[in-house]
N, C-alpha and C positions, 0 to 999 in steps of 0.2 A: 726680032723681040720685042721693040718697040709697040708693034700692032698687038702682039700676045699680050702685052701688059697691059696696054689701052683698051683690050678686049675684057680681060680678068677686072680692071676696073669697074667697067661697066656693068658687068654682070654682078660684082659685088654691091654697087649702089643701088641695082636694082631689087637685090636680095634684101638689103636694109630698108629700102622702102616698102618691100613687103612685110618684113617683120615688123615695122613699126605702126603700118596700118592695121596688121592684124592685133598686136598690142593696144591700138587704141581703142578699135573695135570692141576687144574685149572687155576695156575697162569703162565704157560708155555704158550707163544705165539710166533710164528715162525718168525725168523726176514722177512721171506717171504712176512708175511702176515703186517708188518709195515714199511719198508724201501721202500723210492722212487727210483726211476730213477735207479733200478737194473741192467738195460743192458744198459745205460747210451752211453757206447762207441760205440753202434749201430748206434748213428746218427752222419750223415756226419758233418763235423764241417763247412762245407760250406754250407749246406742246409738254404733255406731260408723260413722263416715262412711262413704258410697260412693265412697271414692277409687281411681281404677285409673292405672297409669301408662300415661301418653300412648303411641300406636304411632307408629311413623317413618310418613311420607308421602312422597309426591312432592314435589319443590321444598324440601323440608326441607336445612336445612345442618348436617350434622353435624361436631361438631368432636371429632377421636380422637384420644387421645396414649396412646401404647405406653411404658410405662419398664420396666425389668429391673434386678436387681440389675447384671447388666453392660450397662451404657447404650451402648455401642459396639455390642453385637450388636441394641441397639432401634433403634437410628440408624435402617436402611434402611426402618423402619414407619411412621417419622414424615416428614409432608411439611412441608418449612422453608419459608417466605418469603424470598426473598433481602432483604437489607437495603437500606433506602431510600438510604443515604447511605454515603459510603466511611468515615465516622465511625462509623458505627453498624455497618459488616461488621466492625470490630475488637472490637465486644463481643456478643459471641453470646447473652446475657442477651436484648438488645434483639428479638432473631428472634421473629416469630408464628408459630403452627401455622396451616397452612390450613385450610380447610372443605371438605366434600365432599358436592356437591348431589347428591340422589338422583333419579334418572331418573325418567320416568314409568312405566319399567317397576318400579320399586321397586328399582334396584340402583345401587352405588357403585362405582367401579374404585378399589382400594387397593394399595398398594404391594406387590411381591413375593405377595399371595393372589391380586391378580386381580380379576375380575367377583364380588363377594358380593351376594348376595339380603337387603335389609333391610328392605323395605316390609311392615306389617303385625307388626312385631316391636317390642317395647317395648326400652328403652335395657339393662334388665337382662338381658333375652334376646341381644341382640345383643351383650352385653359378655361374656357367657358364651360365645355361639357363636367370636366370634373369639379369645377366649383360647385356645380348644381348638385352632384352626388354626394359630395363633401358637406356641403351645407345641412344636409340631414342628420349628422353628427355633431356639427359645432357651429357656434355663428358667424357669420360673415367671415369665411375663409379666404386668404388670400394665395393664389396657386401661379408660380413663376415657373416657365418651362424654357429649356434651352437645348439645343442639341447639340450635344457635348463633342460628335467627331465630324463636323460640317467640315468638308475638304473639297476643293476642285485640284486638278491635276494639269499642269501645262508641258506641253511636249514639244520636238522638234527643234525648230530653227529661232532658239530664243538664248537667251545669255547664260541663264540658269535654269534649265530644266528642273522640276519635280514637282511634288504634292504639297500644297499650302493648305493649313489649317486655318479656318475664318473663324474669328470670334464673334462675330456680331450677325453672321448669317445673310449678309448683303453684299454681294460683291458682282462687279459687272466683269464684262469682258478684259474692257483697257486695266483695270484694276488686278486682274490676274497678271496680264501679260506686264505690268509694271512690276509684279512681284517677282516675276520671272526674268527681269531685267530688260525687257524690251525686246524684240525682235532683232536678229541680226540683219546684217544687208545682206544677206541671202536668203532670207525668210520672203517666203510669196504671201502678201498681204492684200489679196484679192482673193484667196483661196483658204481661208482659215475653216478647219472643221473643228464642231465644236458636238459631243458624243455624249446622250443624256438618255439615263434610265428612269421610268417613272412608272409605278405600279405594274412593275415586269415588263414595260414594253420600252425596247431600244428605239430611240430616234435620232437625227441627227441634222445638222443643217450647216452650210457653208457660208461664212459671211465675208465682205468685202469693206474692211476699213479704210480703203481710200476715198471711199464714198461714202456719205454720210447717213445712207437710210440706214445702215445697221444700226444704227441708234433705236429705230424702232421696231426691231426684230426683239420675240418674244425670248430670244438664247442671248439677248445681250447681256442680262443680269442670269447669272449661273446659279445654278442650282446645285446643291451638295450632290457629291460625285461625279459631277461633270468632267469630262477630258477635253481639254483645248489642244489641238494639233495643227502646228504651224509648219507647212509643207515646203520644201526648199525648191528655190527658183531655179530655173534652166540653168543658169549659170554655176550652181552649186550641184546639181544632177550631172552636167558636163564634166566638172571638176573631178567628180567621183570616177570617170573613166582615164584619167589622165592624170598626171604629177601636179600636185598643187603649187608647185616652184616652178613651173613652165614659165612664167613670166619672168623669173629671174634669171633662169635659163635665157632667155630670149634675150636680156638685157646684157650678160658676159656674151653670148654671141656676138652683140652688134659692139662691143667693145674689141673684140678678138678681132672682128672684121675689118673694124676700124684702124687699127694696129697692122694690119696685113698690107691694106691699103697705104700707110703712111711709109712702110719699110720698101713695099715696091715700086716707089717711086725714083 
């Protein structure tokens, strides 16, 4: 009986050691898989970011406002949304400018000027083009253009995945990740996918944010309708194959085995 108890105790101790080792290995994550900008010193302090103005694409909604010293002369070039109530109709300041939907052919229908090709132009180029055309009708017009439906989408292993509207039309990959609440511990930091469609052509890039050279990528600054996908790491993929509470069960089993050892003494 004594020999049997000794054998059982040795077997239980070995089992405990194995369970503890498995738990520790499952819990260990290398800092190389977690930390961002691990070689940030390689980036020159005077290096300019690769930013370019986004180009206008089909299905973009453009907000176009034309002003001039003579506002009455500029009025025909502005679409005004009718007031929603009779009370609002008495207050001109409550009225809102309508947007212009870019067609699949890359054009918009603009008052007085008619059909205008806007696809493939950035805002600065389109503002200059429209300013020149409107100058035929009024003196020194000021044209302001924004993309009203500028948005990016962040999916995958982030705290708050979703689609985010961008008011200033300038957002970096890091800012988009920040809006999504940062990557979870299960996010694969060295293999972030960015999907992009421009002029009808779909492209993608894979960035590693553990290395600082992604700051030089043309995909660092996101364009409208870009999709950022953070892949799950191997631990998360493996976790999908078995119960996520395995570590809890291992801990409970360890406690039970320890109690059995104490009782069998």
